[in-house]
N, C-alpha and C positions, 0 to 999 in steps of 0.2 A: 456782601460781603457772607462768604462760610468761612464758619474756623471749624474743625477737629483736632476737642485738645487730645483726644486721644493720639494723632500724630505729632502733637507737638513736641518737641524735646529742650523748651525753655531757652533756646542758644541766643535770642533777643539779636537775630540778624534782621529781621522785622522791624525793630526801633531802633535800629540805626541808621536802615536802608528809609525809616520817613522822614518826610522833609518839613511838615509840621508837625512834628513829634506829638502823635494823635496815640500811639500806642504805648499802655504799660502794659508789663509782665512782672508779675509775685511770683518767686520762687523759694522752695524752703529744700532742703537735704535730705534725705529720705536717710535710712539705718546703716548703708550701707554708700552713703556718702554720695551718691547719685544723685546730681538737682531735678525735680521734678516740677513740674507746672501745679502754681497754687488757686492764681487765676490771671486773668487775660482781660485788658481791657482797651477798647478802641471809642475815642471822644468821636462819633463821627462829623458834631457841628462841626468839627476844623478839617475835617478829610476832603484829601484836595480830588479822592479817585483816581489817582494815578498810577498806581497799580506797582510803588517801587516794594510794596510790602509782599507781595504776591510774588515779582522776581526774585526775591531774596531767601526767602524761605526753601530752605535746602528738602524738608520734607512734604510741600505742597500743603501744609494743613491750613491756610489762609489762602482763598481763592477768591478772584473777584468773580459775579453770577454776572448776569447776563441783562438782567434788569434787576432794578435799585427803585426807591422811592428816598430821592434825598432831603423831605421836608421833615420839618419837625417844628411842633407849635412849644415846646417849651425845650430849654438846655438839656434839661435834669433827665428828659426823656430820650438823649441823643447819644446816651452812653451806654455801652453794647459792655455786658460782662459773660464774659461764661470762667467755669469753675474748673479746675484742675481735674483729670478720672479718678486720682489719687488721693483724695480730698476729703 
């Protein structure tokens, strides 16, 4: 997967679309009251690689790459985290 924090609008459409609920989006409101991305998390140990999150994203912030390695030796290492650009 590829995730671009600059494109993410924190709309939570990917969270709603994910059948296994592997995505967690933490947001905060800036001084103008606009939602800003604080942290984006994906637990790849439970991901089905179905692509529903990529289809739901209105800004193409999350995309599936043509190659991936779905093997993780420890559950703790399967959690991908991205910080928001304004944090």
